N, CA, C and O atoms as a Tinker XYZ file with bonds, in Angstrom:
   136  protein
     1  N    114.870000   42.498000   71.262000    73     2
     2  CA   114.395000   41.387000   70.496000    64     1     3
     3  C    113.244000   41.576000   69.672000    63     2     4     5
     4  O    113.266000   41.502000   68.444000    81     3
     5  N    111.950000   41.890000   70.566000    73     3     6
     6  CA   110.674000   42.338000   70.035000    64     5     7
     7  C    110.644000   42.895000   68.941000    63     6     8     9
     8  O    110.130000   42.376000   67.950000    81     7
     9  N    111.334000   44.335000   68.958000    73     7    10
    10  CA   111.440000   45.144000   67.987000    64     9    11
    11  C    111.870000   44.590000   66.582000    63    10    12    13
    12  O    111.263000   44.866000   65.547000    81    11
    13  N    112.966000   43.787000   66.646000    73    11    14
    14  CA   113.757000   43.178000   65.650000    64    13    15
    15  C    112.908000   42.296000   65.025000    63    14    16    17
    16  O    112.964000   42.164000   63.803000    81    15
    17  N    112.078000   41.636000   65.739000    73    15    18
    18  CA   111.256000   40.563000   65.081000    64    17    19
    19  C    110.275000   41.129000   64.310000    63    18    20    21
    20  O    109.914000   40.570000   63.274000    81    19
    21  N    109.613000   42.553000   64.814000    73    19    22
    22  CA   108.611000   43.113000   64.234000    64    21    23
    23  C    108.857000   43.393000   62.872000    63    22    24    25
    24  O    108.125000   43.022000   61.955000    81    23
    25  N    110.364000   44.349000   62.690000    73    23    26
    26  CA   110.871000   44.611000   61.488000    64    25    27
    27  C    110.878000   43.675000   60.527000    63    26    28    29
    28  O    110.472000   43.804000   59.372000    81    27
    29  N    111.410000   42.609000   61.099000    73    27    30
    30  CA   111.533000   41.589000   59.995000    64    29    31
    31  C    110.106000   41.251000   59.327000    63    30    32    33
    32  O    109.895000   41.335000   58.117000    81    31
    33  N    109.092000   40.832000   60.355000    73    31    34
    34  CA   107.836000   40.645000   59.894000    64    33    35
    35  C    107.198000   41.783000   58.968000    63    34    36    37
    36  O    106.325000   41.470000   58.158000    81    35
    37  N    107.637000   43.105000   59.091000    73    35    38
    38  CA   106.966000   44.009000   58.188000    64    37    39
    39  C    107.893000   43.936000   56.909000    63    38    40    41
    40  O    107.384000   44.314000   55.854000    81    39
    41  N    109.084000   43.529000   56.894000    73    39    42
    42  CA   109.741000   43.688000   55.605000    64    41    43
    43  C    109.286000   42.560000   54.762000    63    42    44    45
    44  O    109.155000   42.607000   53.539000    81    43
    45  N    108.981000   41.194000   55.787000    73    43    46
    46  CA   108.392000   40.191000   55.070000    64    45    47
    47  C    107.125000   40.467000   54.436000    63    46    48    49
    48  O    107.058000   40.323000   53.216000    81    47
    49  N    106.148000   40.827000   55.061000    73    47    50
    50  CA   104.871000   41.073000   54.548000    64    49    51
    51  C    104.860000   42.143000   53.311000    63    50    52    53
    52  O    104.077000   42.120000   52.361000    81    51
    53  N    105.913000   43.089000   53.543000    73    51    54
    54  CA   106.130000   44.107000   52.255000    64    53    55
    55  C    106.400000   43.394000   51.169000    63    54    56    57
    56  O    105.692000   43.494000   50.167000    81    55
    57  N    107.528000   42.530000   51.229000    73    55    58
    58  CA   107.891000   41.697000   50.118000    64    57    59
    59  C    106.929000   40.793000   49.450000    63    58    60    61
    60  O    106.972000   40.559000   48.243000    81    59
    61  N    105.862000   40.178000   50.450000    73    59    62
    62  CA   104.898000   39.327000   50.111000    64    61    63
    63  C    103.842000   40.319000   49.097000    63    62    64    65
    64  O    103.345000   39.985000   48.021000    81    63
    65  N    103.728000   41.298000   49.640000    73    63    66
    66  CA   102.677000   42.498000   49.103000    64    65    67
    67  C    103.333000   42.643000   47.732000    63    66    68    69
    68  O    102.650000   42.343000   46.753000    81    67
    69  N    104.319000   42.981000   47.594000    73    67    70
    70  CA   105.108000   43.310000   46.391000    64    69    71
    71  C    104.987000   41.885000   45.319000    63    70    72    73
    72  O    104.664000   42.078000   44.148000    81    71
    73  N    105.230000   40.667000   45.744000    73    71    74
    74  CA   105.074000   39.745000   44.984000    64    73    75
    75  C    103.515000   39.595000   44.531000    63    74    76    77
    76  O    103.233000   39.524000   43.335000    81    75
    77  N    102.609000   39.556000   45.451000    73    75    78
    78  CA   101.046000   39.517000   44.882000    64    77    79
    79  C    100.787000   40.475000   43.949000    63    78    80    81
    80  O    100.187000   40.127000   42.933000    81    79
    81  N    101.120000   41.621000   44.086000    73    79    82
    82  CA   100.751000   42.737000   43.431000    64    81    83
    83  C    101.461000   42.653000   41.942000    63    82    84    85
    84  O    100.965000   43.090000   40.905000    81    83
    85  N    102.684000   42.017000   42.070000    73    83    86
    86  CA   103.458000   41.789000   40.636000    64    85    87
    87  C    102.969000   40.709000   40.001000    63    86    88    89
    88  O    103.367000   40.617000   38.840000    81    87
    89  N    101.969000   39.539000   40.503000    73    87    90
    90  CA   101.286000   38.691000   40.032000    64    89    91
    91  C     99.993000   39.166000   39.249000    63    90    92    93
    92  O     99.652000   38.899000   38.097000    81    91
    93  N     99.360000   39.963000   40.229000    73    91    94
    94  CA    98.168000   40.705000   39.584000    64    93    95
    95  C     98.590000   41.762000   38.555000    63    94    96    97
    96  O     97.721000   42.100000   37.751000    81    95
    97  N     99.786000   42.323000   38.466000    73    95    98
    98  CA   100.014000   43.054000   37.170000    64    97    99
    99  C    100.107000   42.434000   36.103000    63    98   100   101
   100  O     99.659000   42.821000   35.024000    81    99
   101  N    100.847000   41.156000   36.365000    73    99   102
   102  CA   101.107000   40.365000   35.053000    64   101   103
   103  C     99.837000   39.721000   34.637000    63   102   104   105
   104  O     99.759000   39.328000   33.473000    81   103
   105  N     98.822000   39.563000   35.452000    73   103   106
   106  CA    97.573000   38.844000   35.086000    64   105   107
   107  C     96.743000   40.007000   34.240000    63   106   108   109
   108  O     96.246000   39.643000   33.175000    81   107
   109  N     96.580000   41.270000   34.620000    73   107   110
   110  CA    96.210000   42.242000   34.007000    64   109   111
   111  C     96.976000   42.752000   32.565000    63   110   112   113
   112  O     96.316000   43.305000   31.685000    81   111
   113  N     98.182000   42.548000   32.446000    73   111   114
   114  CA    98.777000   42.710000   31.207000    64   113   115
   115  C     98.292000   41.664000   30.221000    63   114   116   117
   116  O     97.812000   41.904000   29.114000    81   115
   117  N     98.515000   40.257000   30.870000    73   115   118
   118  CA    98.414000   39.119000   29.860000    64   117   119
   119  C     96.573000   39.300000   29.175000    63   118   120   121
   120  O     96.284000   39.121000   27.992000    81   119
   121  N     95.619000   39.664000   30.224000    73   119   122
   122  CA    94.319000   39.881000   29.762000    64   121   123
   123  C     94.312000   41.014000   28.845000    63   122   124   125
   124  O     93.365000   40.973000   28.060000    81   123
   125  N     95.179000   42.128000   28.700000    73   123   126
   126  CA    95.102000   43.347000   28.034000    64   125   127
   127  C     95.813000   42.824000   26.563000    63   126   128   129
   128  O     95.438000   43.289000   25.487000    81   127
   129  N     96.766000   41.912000   26.659000    73   127   130
   130  CA    97.738000   41.464000   25.680000    64   129   131
   131  C     96.852000   40.973000   24.624000    63   130   132   133
   132  O     96.878000   41.312000   23.441000    81   131
   133  N     95.890000   39.951000   25.309000    73   131   134
   134  CA    95.103000   39.194000   24.630000    64   133   135
   135  C     93.651000   39.560000   24.231000    63   134   136
   136  O     92.972000   38.767000   23.577000    81   135
C-alpha cells in the first residue's frame, strides 16, 4: 500500500512540475512575443 501511494505521489508531483513548467514557458513566449 505504501509503495502504491508513493507512486501516485510521484506521478502527481511530476504532473504538477509539467504544469508549472508549461506556465513558465507560456510566460517566456509571451514576453518574447511582445
